[in-house]
C-alpha positions, 0 to 999 in steps of 0.5 A: 304773116301766116296765110291760112289754107282754106279748103273749098269744097265743091258741093253738088257739082250739078249746081253752081258751086263750081262756077262760083268757086271759079269766079271767086278764085279769079280775084287775086285779092283771095290769094293775097290773104290765103292759100285756097285749095279746092276739094272736088273734081278737076274736070268739072272745075275746068268745065265750069271755067269753060262756061265762064270763058275763064282764063284760069287753069286748073291743076289736079293734085292728089296731096296738099303738098303738091299745091302751088297756091299761085293766082291764075292756076287753081289747085284742086285736090282731085278726088275724080268721083264724077263722070265728065258728062255729069248733067248740070242742073239736075238732081243726081245720086252721083253728084250727092255722093261726091259732095258728101266725099268732098266734105268728108275729105276736107274734114279729114284734112282739117283734122290732120292740120293740112288745111286751116279752115273749110268753106263749103259750096252748096249741096242738094239735100235730095241728091245727098239722100239719093247718094245714100247719105241721109243728113239734113245738110252740111251742119249735121254732117260736120257735127257727126264726122267731128264727134261734136254734140253741142253746135249750132248754125250761125248766119251773118249778113250785113248788120245782123247775126243770127244763131239757131236753136233748131234748124232743118226740122219741121215747125211742130218738131222744132217746137218739141225740140226746144228746151231750156238746156238747149237754149242755154247752150246756144246762148253760150255758143253765141257768147263764146263765138263773139268773145273770140271774135273780139267782142268785149261784152256781146249783147244777145237777144233771144226770140220768143216762140209764139207771136209776141213772145206769148204775151204772158200766155195770151198766145200759145200754151206757155212755151216761153215760160217752160222752154225758153226763160230758164235757159236765158235766166241760167245764162244771165246768172253766169254774167252773160249780157242776154235778154228774152224772150222777145217778140221776133217781129220787132227784134230783128229790127232792133238787132239791125239798129245796133241794139244787139250783137246777135239774135238767138232764133228758135227755128229755121224760117225765123232766123233765115228769113231776115238774114236773106232779106238783108243780104242773100248774096252776101249772107254766110253760114258758120257752123259754131261749136266745131273743133274746126272752122267752117263757113259756107255760102247761104244759098242753094245749088241754084239748078235753074241757073247752073251752067249759065255763068250767071251765079253771083260769087259774092257769098262764097267770097264773103264765106272765104273772107270769114274763113280767113278771119276765123282760122287759127294763126300758126307760126310762119 
């Protein structure tokens, strides 16, 4: 059976990324199911290993063809962008720039079919901006560097999947950005993604914008009727099993009960909150609509515990697992 090569980007090296990667790659089961390749900085990865008292070694390589993919020695495509004494747990322009470069390299390798999927450790948006890269986060970088116009963030946790109409914008801007075309496109992305994952007839539910989904105009200024309903109806006309807009305060409970396979959230906190309540450690962020597979942890850089060895690796292990599942199968 073909074992996909999963490129794991280190994210912000001043955060917990290097530590959770070393913890995850200490599990031999990871190597049973894929060929992991860290894209980052070998000396920083070794430092993380020292913090963890890890027995793993780190192999610094310059080309993917040099990777051995053997448990016990972590293959690191070493871009060598950081000083050995990079401060841990602090915002740094150097770390922000490096996080961008790691991802840029991963996208290049994916486009060249040298890796089959990308799994990203967290970056810090302030550091990213200080490093000269003005993006809200990973999702928008991936979209721009792959030339993708229609994309969305999907979050998964035990018993719940959520896909977003808007993400990293303020609430007032989010409401302005919601429109029938975007609602339809995200419903379509959700449908296509779940069909590829083996769902025969995905059950999709769409959140309202206002409390009680506007309650027939009682709350708000008719945003549901103007911005959401036309997109839902268009999807329904194409045979997609979608309902909405529905009140968000009960919808997420219904989804976890099994009434729906995925929820379409209108804005960042509407979708992120329920996911993180259900499983912060096991949550995974998947960018759908890209020409390449990308999964990610659903937590931040955790500067407050970086360097202590306390960071939990469950989310990145789950992200690697989902990258393996979604990666294209190639001939052995």
